[in-house]
C-alpha positions as CSV (number, residue, x, y, z in Angstrom):
1,M,61.0,114.7,74.6
2,G,63.9,115.1,76.9
3,L,64.5,114.0,80.5
4,S,63.7,117.5,81.8
5,D,60.3,117.3,80.1
6,V,59.5,113.9,81.7
7,V,60.6,115.1,85.2
8,G,58.7,118.3,84.8
9,H,55.4,116.7,83.8
10,A,55.7,114.0,86.4
11,G,56.0,116.5,89.2
12,L,59.5,115.3,90.2
13,A,61.3,118.6,89.9
14,G,61.6,118.8,93.7
15,L,63.5,115.5,93.8
16,T,66.3,116.8,91.7
17,V,66.9,119.5,94.4
18,V,66.8,116.9,97.2
19,A,69.3,114.6,95.2
20,M,71.7,117.6,94.8
21,V,71.5,118.5,98.5
22,L,72.2,114.8,99.5
23,F,75.1,114.7,97.0
24,M,76.6,117.9,98.4
25,I,76.3,116.6,102.0
26,A,78.0,113.3,101.1
27,F,80.8,115.1,99.2
28,T,81.4,117.5,102.0
29,A,81.5,114.6,104.5
30,V,84.1,112.8,102.4
31,V,86.3,115.9,102.0
32,V,86.1,116.7,105.7
33,R,87.0,113.1,106.7
34,T,89.9,113.0,104.2
35,F,91.5,116.3,105.3
36,A,90.8,116.1,109.0
37,P,93.9,117.0,111.0
38,G,93.6,113.8,113.2
39,R,94.0,111.5,110.2
40,K,97.4,112.7,109.2
41,R,99.3,109.8,110.9
42,E,96.9,107.2,109.5
43,L,97.2,108.6,106.0
44,D,101.0,108.8,106.3
45,E,101.1,105.1,107.3
46,A,98.9,104.2,104.4
47,S,101.0,106.1,101.9
48,R,104.1,104.1,103.0
49,L,102.5,100.7,102.5
50,P,103.8,100.1,99.0
51,L,107.3,100.9,100.1
52,D,107.4,98.7,103.2
53,G,109.0,95.8,101.5
54,E,106.8,93.2,103.0
55,C,105.0,91.2,100.3
56,T,101.7,89.6,101.3
57,G,101.0,88.0,97.9
58,P,102.7,86.6,94.8
59,T,104.8,89.2,92.9
60,S,103.8,87.7,89.5
61,P,100.9,85.6,88.2
62,G,103.1,82.5,88.0
63,A,104.8,82.8,91.4
64,D,102.5,80.7,93.5
65,A,105.2,78.4,94.9
């Protein structure tokens, strides 16, 4: 007995469609937010963070001093 048999016999087949629609809405929202034209400056600043040269924490596990 597979998962599709359990879902089919329990009458939950409609929930799989709802879950897929919700996933697609969430995925589309993430893609739109990521590639929105107004976020270019913010993403450029974030991409330069590792290269700024300011260190906010220890550079190695033993460099607490």
